[in-house]
N, C-alpha and C positions, 0 to 999 in steps of 0.2 A: 684144632683151630690154630691158625697162624697168629703170632703175636706181632707181625709186622703191619703197620698201618701207614698207607700212603695217602697224602693230602697236601694241599697247597697252603703254605702258611705266609701270609703277607707277600704273595706273588712268587714265592719260591717253593718248588716241588720238594717234598721231604718224604723220607721213609723213616718212621719212628718205630721204636721197639716198646711195646707196653710192658712194663715191668710186672704188672699184675692185671688181671681182668677188671679190677675195680678202679684203676687209675683214672682220675678226673683229668679232663682237658686242662683245668686250672692248674693242677699239680704239674703237668708236663710243660705247660707255658712258662711257669715261674722257675721250676727246678731244673729242667732239662734245656729248654730253649733259652733260658735266661731273659725272658721277656717279662719284666716285673711291672709293667704299666697296668696290667690286669690284676686287680686287687682281690684278696679274699676278706669279705667283710662278715657275712653271716654263716657261710658254708651250707646254706640251706635253700639258696635260690630265691631269697626274698628281697635282699637290699639293692641288688643290681651293680655293686661295685666291680663284680667279675664279668660284666657284660662283654661279649664279643660278637662279631657278625659272622654268621655261617652262610655260606653259599651252597645250595644244593641244586642239582639238575631237576628241571621241571619241563620235560619234553625237549624242546630245542633251546630253551632259555635257562638261565641260572636265576634262582629265586633266592634273594638275600633276606635274612631276618636276624633280629637281636636275640641272643640266647645267653643264659648264665652258664659260664664255663665251670662253675663249682659243682654243678649237678649233671653236667654233660661228660660222658665217659670218653676217654681218648679213642677208643675203638668205634664210637659213634661217628667220628668225623672221617672215616675211610671213604676215599673218593670225593671229598668235599673241598671247599675253600674256607679257610679260617682267616679272618681279618681281626687283628688286635689293634689297640690304640696306636701302637708303634708303626702300623701299616697304614695309617690314615694320611699322615703328612706326606706331601709330595717329595719326590726324590731331590728336587731343587731346595728343599727346606721350607718352602712356603706352606703355611698352615691351610688346612682344608677349610672351606667356608664355614662349616659348623664350629670348628675350633676358633676361627677368627671371630665369629659372632659372640662366642662365649667370652672371649677376651675383651672385645669392644664394649660389651653390655654388662660386664662384671657379673657373669652368670655362674661364679663358682664361689664356694665357701672356703673350707679348709683345704680343699684339693684332693682329698682321699677318694671321694666318689666321682670326681670330675671325669676320669677316663671312662667309667661306665655310662655317665650321662652323654659324653661325646659319642660313644658307640651306639647308644640307643638312637640318638638323633641322626647319626650317619646312616644307620640302616634304612631310614626313611627319607634320605635326602634325594 
């Protein structure tokens, strides 16, 4: 089995090397890709702080859904598109409507879980 995983991360095609077969996507995002907006809260898939959006092919279309990166293995994103909170904001710097609504309506508390909330809402936008 090859340990090379190819996927799209926030619009950029990547070839990643899984350091072990049990490496989580969360570990890769934070430790290798240096994308620390995706947080580790419970490490069990319950709290949602680590939520990312995963795009998978469904026939001719791509299906997007919110998933917990802490319980998703890096190898499972082979051929997929991964969007983290860092990939939501427009290249111009403008906030996505989901982010803007959270700002305008004070939809955040301490901020630790906010990226996961943004990603859950973004998946259904």
